[in-house]
C-alpha positions as protocol buffer text, in pm:
chain_id: "A"
residue {
  index: 1
  type: ASP
  ca { x: 5292 y: -4484 z: 404 }
}
residue {
  index: 2
  type: HIS
  ca { x: 5338 y: -4854 z: 333 }
}
residue {
  index: 3
  type: TRP
  ca { x: 4965 y: -4882 z: 254 }
}
residue {
  index: 4
  type: VAL
  ca { x: 4993 y: -4656 z: -51 }
}
residue {
  index: 5
  type: GLY
  ca { x: 4952 y: -4852 z: -373 }
}
residue {
  index: 6
  type: ASN
  ca { x: 4845 y: -5172 z: -194 }
}
residue {
  index: 7
  type: ASN
  ca { x: 4505 y: -5337 z: -184 }
}
residue {
  index: 8
  type: LEU
  ca { x: 4288 y: -5225 z: 108 }
}
residue {
  index: 9
  type: LYS
  ca { x: 4197 y: -5590 z: 170 }
}
residue {
  index: 10
  type: ASP
  ca { x: 4557 y: -5657 z: 274 }
}
residue {
  index: 11
  type: PHE
  ca { x: 4505 y: -5434 z: 576 }
}
residue {
  index: 12
  type: LEU
  ca { x: 4167 y: -5562 z: 696 }
}
residue {
  index: 13
  type: THR
  ca { x: 4095 y: -5837 z: 945 }
}
residue {
  index: 14
  type: ASP
  ca { x: 3950 y: -6157 z: 797 }
}
residue {
  index: 15
  type: GLU
  ca { x: 3603 y: -6098 z: 941 }
}
residue {
  index: 16
  type: CYS
  ca { x: 3584 y: -5755 z: 769 }
}
residue {
  index: 17
  type: LEU
  ca { x: 3656 y: -5878 z: 414 }
}
residue {
  index: 18
  type: PRO
  ca { x: 3295 y: -5991 z: 345 }
}
residue {
  index: 19
  type: LYS
  ca { x: 3170 y: -5665 z: 493 }
}
residue {
  index: 20
  type: LEU
  ca { x: 3390 y: -5464 z: 254 }
}
residue {
  index: 21
  type: GLY
  ca { x: 3271 y: -5669 z: -45 }
}
residue {
  index: 22
  type: ARG
  ca { x: 2907 y: -5616 z: 48 }
}
residue {
  index: 23
  type: ILE
  ca { x: 2946 y: -5242 z: 100 }
}
residue {
  index: 24
  type: LEU
  ca { x: 3136 y: -5194 z: -228 }
}
residue {
  index: 25
  type: LYS
  ca { x: 2861 y: -5382 z: -414 }
}
residue {
  index: 26
  type: GLU
  ca { x: 2588 y: -5171 z: -252 }
}
residue {
  index: 27
  type: CYS
  ca { x: 2780 y: -4852 z: -326 }
}
residue {
  index: 28
  type: ALA
  ca { x: 2822 y: -4951 z: -692 }
}
residue {
  index: 29
  type: ASN
  ca { x: 2454 y: -5046 z: -731 }
}
residue {
  index: 30
  type: ASP
  ca { x: 2278 y: -4745 z: -584 }
}
residue {
  index: 31
  type: GLY
  ca { x: 2552 y: -4483 z: -545 }
}
residue {
  index: 32
  type: ALA
  ca { x: 2419 y: -4382 z: -204 }
}
residue {
  index: 33
  type: VAL
  ca { x: 2654 y: -4299 z: 80 }
}
residue {
  index: 34
  type: GLN
  ca { x: 2723 y: -4616 z: 277 }
}
residue {
  index: 35
  type: LYS
  ca { x: 2852 y: -4639 z: 635 }
}
residue {
  index: 36
  type: VAL
  ca { x: 3051 y: -4927 z: 778 }
}
residue {
  index: 37
  type: GLU
  ca { x: 3299 y: -5006 z: 1054 }
}
residue {
  index: 38
  type: LEU
  ca { x: 3606 y: -5200 z: 947 }
}
residue {
  index: 39
  type: ASN
  ca { x: 3884 y: -5341 z: 1163 }
}
residue {
  index: 40
  type: HIS
  ca { x: 4230 y: -5289 z: 1024 }
}
residue {
  index: 41
  type: ARG
  ca { x: 4538 y: -5496 z: 1088 }
}
residue {
  index: 42
  type: ASP
  ca { x: 4897 y: -5429 z: 1006 }
}
residue {
  index: 43
  type: LYS
  ca { x: 5133 y: -5724 z: 984 }
}
residue {
  index: 44
  type: MET
  ca { x: 4902 y: -5906 z: 1231 }
}
residue {
  index: 45
  type: VAL
  ca { x: 5063 y: -5718 z: 1520 }
}
residue {
  index: 46
  type: TRP
  ca { x: 4785 y: -5473 z: 1603 }
}
residue {
  index: 47
  type: GLN
  ca { x: 4427 y: -5406 z: 1510 }
}
residue {
  index: 48
  type: TYR
  ca { x: 4211 y: -5096 z: 1522 }
}
residue {
  index: 49
  type: PRO
  ca { x: 3860 y: -5002 z: 1412 }
}
residue {
  index: 50
  type: VAL
  ca { x: 3768 y: -4725 z: 1168 }
}
residue {
  index: 51
  type: ARG
  ca { x: 3417 y: -4604 z: 1084 }
}
residue {
  index: 52
  type: TYR
  ca { x: 3398 y: -4524 z: 712 }
}
residue {
  index: 53
  type: THR
  ca { x: 3154 y: -4350 z: 486 }
}
residue {
  index: 54
  type: PHE
  ca { x: 3178 y: -4466 z: 123 }
}
residue {
  index: 55
  type: HIS
  ca { x: 3107 y: -4204 z: -143 }
}
residue {
  index: 56
  type: ARG
  ca { x: 3083 y: -4313 z: -507 }
}
residue {
  index: 57
  type: PHE
  ca { x: 3208 y: -4073 z: -770 }
}
residue {
  index: 58
  type: GLY
  ca { x: 3328 y: -4067 z: -1130 }
}
residue {
  index: 59
  type: HIS
  ca { x: 3254 y: -4299 z: -1414 }
}
residue {
  index: 60
  type: GLU
  ca { x: 3493 y: -4579 z: -1316 }
}
residue {
  index: 61
  type: ASN
  ca { x: 3306 y: -4687 z: -1003 }
}
residue {
  index: 62
  type: ALA
  ca { x: 3562 y: -4506 z: -794 }
}
residue {
  index: 63
  type: ALA
  ca { x: 3484 y: -4460 z: -428 }
}
residue {
  index: 64
  type: LEU
  ca { x: 3607 y: -4216 z: -169 }
}
residue {
  index: 65
  type: LEU
  ca { x: 3638 y: -4357 z: 181 }
}
residue {
  index: 66
  type: LEU
  ca { x: 3628 y: -4107 z: 467 }
}
residue {
  index: 67
  type: GLY
  ca { x: 3719 y: -4268 z: 794 }
}
residue {
  index: 68
  type: ARG
  ca { x: 3715 y: -4189 z: 1163 }
}
residue {
  index: 69
  type: ASP
  ca { x: 3961 y: -4365 z: 1389 }
}
residue {
  index: 70
  type: LEU
  ca { x: 3764 y: -4543 z: 1662 }
}
residue {
  index: 71
  type: ARG
  ca { x: 4062 y: -4643 z: 1877 }
}
residue {
  index: 72
  type: PRO
  ca { x: 3976 y: -4396 z: 2157 }
}
residue {
  index: 73
  type: ILE
  ca { x: 3622 y: -4535 z: 2170 }
}
residue {
  index: 74
  type: ALA
  ca { x: 3748 y: -4894 z: 2156 }
}
residue {
  index: 75
  type: GLU
  ca { x: 3999 y: -4822 z: 2434 }
}
residue {
  index: 76
  type: THR
  ca { x: 3728 y: -4667 z: 2649 }
}
residue {
  index: 77
  type: GLN
  ca { x: 3502 y: -4966 z: 2586 }
}
residue {
  index: 78
  type: GLN
  ca { x: 3786 y: -5200 z: 2680 }
}
residue {
  index: 79
  type: GLN
  ca { x: 3845 y: -5005 z: 3002 }
}
residue {
  index: 80
  type: LEU
  ca { x: 3474 y: -5026 z: 3083 }
}
residue {
  index: 81
  type: VAL
  ca { x: 3476 y: -5403 z: 3023 }
}
residue {
  index: 82
  type: GLN
  ca { x: 3782 y: -5442 z: 3246 }
}
residue {
  index: 83
  type: ALA
  ca { x: 3620 y: -5228 z: 3516 }
}
residue {
  index: 84
  type: GLN
  ca { x: 3302 y: -5436 z: 3495 }
}
residue {
  index: 85
  type: ILE
  ca { x: 3503 y: -5758 z: 3526 }
}
residue {
  index: 86
  type: ALA
  ca { x: 3691 y: -5618 z: 3826 }
}
residue {
  index: 87
  type: LEU
  ca { x: 3362 y: -5514 z: 3990 }
}
residue {
  index: 88
  type: GLU
  ca { x: 3211 y: -5856 z: 3933 }
}
residue {
  index: 89
  type: GLN
  ca { x: 3519 y: -6022 z: 4079 }
}
residue {
  index: 90
  type: GLY
  ca { x: 3496 y: -5789 z: 4379 }
}
residue {
  index: 91
  type: TYR
  ca { x: 3127 y: -5871 z: 4424 }
}
residue {
  index: 92
  type: GLU
  ca { x: 3200 y: -6243 z: 4398 }
}
residue {
  index: 93
  type: ALA
  ca { x: 3478 y: -6217 z: 4657 }
}
residue {
  index: 94
  type: ARG
  ca { x: 3243 y: -6020 z: 4884 }
}
residue {
  index: 95
  type: ARG
  ca { x: 2967 y: -6280 z: 4845 }
}
residue {
  index: 96
  type: GLU
  ca { x: 3213 y: -6558 z: 4933 }
}
residue {
  index: 97
  type: PHE
  ca { x: 3332 y: -6363 z: 5237 }
}
residue {
  index: 98
  type: ASP
  ca { x: 2975 y: -6294 z: 5349 }
}
residue {
  index: 99
  type: ALA
  ca { x: 2881 y: -6661 z: 5310 }
}
residue {
  index: 100
  type: ARG
  ca { x: 3181 y: -6774 z: 5517 }
}
residue {
  index: 101
  type: TYR
  ca { x: 3106 y: -6509 z: 5778 }
}
residue {
  index: 102
  type: ARG
  ca { x: 2741 y: -6617 z: 5807 }
}
residue {
  index: 103
  type: VAL
  ca { x: 2838 y: -6986 z: 5837 }
}
residue {
  index: 104
  type: LEU
  ca { x: 3094 y: -6902 z: 6105 }
}
residue {
  index: 105
  type: MET
  ca { x: 2850 y: -6684 z: 6300 }
}
residue {
  index: 106
  type: ALA
  ca { x: 2580 y: -6952 z: 6284 }
}
residue {
  index: 107
  type: ASN
  ca { x: 2806 y: -7235 z: 6395 }
}
residue {
  index: 108
  type: VAL
  ca { x: 3029 y: -7086 z: 6662 }
}
residue {
  index: 109
  type: SER
  ca { x: 2907 y: -7185 z: 7010 }
}
residue {
  index: 110
  type: GLN
  ca { x: 3061 y: -6889 z: 7197 }
}
residue {
  index: 111
  type: ALA
  ca { x: 2870 y: -6562 z: 7223 }
}
residue {
  index: 112
  type: VAL
  ca { x: 2996 y: -6317 z: 6958 }
}
residue {
  index: 113
  type: ALA
  ca { x: 2881 y: -5960 z: 6909 }
}
residue {
  index: 114
  type: PHE
  ca { x: 3029 y: -5688 z: 6689 }
}
residue {
  index: 115
  type: VAL
  ca { x: 2982 y: -5344 z: 6841 }
}
residue {
  index: 116
  type: SER
  ca { x: 3050 y: -5018 z: 6656 }
}
residue {
  index: 117
  type: VAL
  ca { x: 3300 y: -4800 z: 6837 }
}
residue {
  index: 118
  type: GLN
  ca { x: 3145 y: -4486 z: 6687 }
}
residue {
  index: 119
  type: THR
  ca { x: 2778 y: -4555 z: 6765 }
}
residue {
  index: 120
  type: GLY
  ca { x: 2790 y: -4817 z: 7040 }
}
residue {
  index: 121
  type: ARG
  ca { x: 2531 y: -5022 z: 6849 }
}
residue {
  index: 122
  type: ALA
  ca { x: 2548 y: -5396 z: 6800 }
}
residue {
  index: 123
  type: GLU
  ca { x: 2629 y: -5430 z: 6429 }
}
residue {
  index: 124
  type: ASP
  ca { x: 2592 y: -5807 z: 6434 }
}
residue {
  index: 125
  type: ALA
  ca { x: 2559 y: -6087 z: 6686 }
}
residue {
  index: 126
  type: ASN
  ca { x: 2515 y: -6460 z: 6680 }
}
residue {
  index: 127
  type: ASP
  ca { x: 2236 y: -6654 z: 6847 }
}
residue {
  index: 128
  type: ALA
  ca { x: 2455 y: -6745 z: 7146 }
}
residue {
  index: 129
  type: ALA
  ca { x: 2514 y: -6375 z: 7226 }
}
residue {
  index: 130
  type: ALA
  ca { x: 2146 y: -6294 z: 7186 }
}
residue {
  index: 131
  type: THR
  ca { x: 2045 y: -6587 z: 7409 }
}
residue {
  index: 132
  type: LEU
  ca { x: 2295 y: -6477 z: 7675 }
}
residue {
  index: 133
  type: LEU
  ca { x: 2126 y: -6135 z: 7681 }
}
residue {
  index: 134
  type: GLY
  ca { x: 1775 y: -6283 z: 7666 }
}
residue {
  index: 135
  type: LEU
  ca { x: 1697 y: -6148 z: 7318 }
}
residue {
  index: 136
  type: SER
  ca { x: 1661 y: -6270 z: 6964 }
}
residue {
  index: 137
  type: ALA
  ca { x: 1956 y: -6206 z: 6733 }
}
residue {
  index: 138
  type: ASP
  ca { x: 1740 y: -5973 z: 6522 }
}
residue {
  index: 139
  type: ALA
  ca { x: 1642 y: -5769 z: 6830 }
}
residue {
  index: 140
  type: LEU
  ca { x: 2006 y: -5740 z: 6937 }
}
residue {
  index: 141
  type: ARG
  ca { x: 2132 y: -5628 z: 6596 }
}
residue {
  index: 142
  type: GLY
  ca { x: 2115 y: -5250 z: 6560 }
}
residue {
  index: 143
  type: SER
  ca { x: 2031 y: -5188 z: 6926 }
}
residue {
  index: 144
  type: SER
  ca { x: 2245 y: -4986 z: 7165 }
}
residue {
  index: 145
  type: PHE
  ca { x: 2466 y: -5254 z: 7316 }
}
residue {
  index: 146
  type: ALA
  ca { x: 2504 y: -5070 z: 7651 }
}
residue {
  index: 147
  type: GLN
  ca { x: 2125 y: -5071 z: 7713 }
}
residue {
  index: 148
  type: HIS
  ca { x: 2149 y: -5445 z: 7779 }
}
residue {
  index: 149
  type: PHE
  ca { x: 2376 y: -5385 z: 8081 }
}
residue {
  index: 150
  type: ASN
  ca { x: 2252 y: -5219 z: 8401 }
}
residue {
  index: 151
  type: ASP
  ca { x: 2580 y: -5083 z: 8532 }
}
residue {
  index: 152
  type: ARG
  ca { x: 2742 y: -4934 z: 8220 }
}
residue {
  index: 153
  type: SER
  ca { x: 2685 y: -4628 z: 8005 }
}
residue {
  index: 154
  type: ASN
  ca { x: 2746 y: -4647 z: 7632 }
}
residue {
  index: 155
  type: VAL
  ca { x: 3081 y: -4466 z: 7664 }
}
residue {
  index: 156
  type: GLU
  ca { x: 3196 y: -4678 z: 7960 }
}
residue {
  index: 157
  type: LEU
  ca { x: 3102 y: -5006 z: 7793 }
}
residue {
  index: 158
  type: THR
  ca { x: 3267 y: -4911 z: 7462 }
}
residue {
  index: 159
  type: GLU
  ca { x: 3581 y: -4802 z: 7649 }
}
residue {
  index: 160
  type: SER
  ca { x: 3587 y: -5129 z: 7849 }
}
residue {
  index: 161
  type: LEU
  ca { x: 3547 y: -5332 z: 7529 }
}
residue {
  index: 162
  type: MET
  ca { x: 3827 y: -5137 z: 7358 }
}
residue {
  index: 163
  type: ASN
  ca { x: 4059 y: -5187 z: 7655 }
}
residue {
  index: 164
  type: ALA
  ca { x: 3983 y: -5560 z: 7662 }
}
residue {
  index: 165
  type: THR
  ca { x: 4051 y: -5583 z: 7291 }
}
residue {
  index: 166
  type: LEU
  ca { x: 4389 y: -5411 z: 7324 }
}
residue {
  index: 167
  type: ALA
  ca { x: 4497 y: -5604 z: 7635 }
}
residue {
  index: 168
  type: GLU
  ca { x: 4688 y: -5928 z: 7610 }
}
């Protein structure tokens, strides 16, 4: 209500003022319907975008502005940007973790192997573990860990490893 009787320019952001001037001039020159997006402000507290179509009518260069509030679209775009930033931060954290993990695995002198409880396969192993078993690290990764031991089945070896992990 407080916009009524006031100049539209008073409720536009500074970067939209030239855009409004250009569109009004084009509308006055050719009378064709013009489309433009303008960002409004109200007492500099909040801003929101509106997509307008300008329609010229009458003899006094009057124009009718029909607008569509774009706040829902702008909010969705903002949520997408925030989600993208969060994903990128997650990826960066994961890359840092992976780099630290790889450096640790490459530099630790003790034999280390990660074995999946569900499958019994060696998910990862360092060179010291592979050398201890007489394999390359690539050959050890993804193989059934129990096959490298003569006296244990997959279930027995996994159970022994779990018990050792839980014991003090």
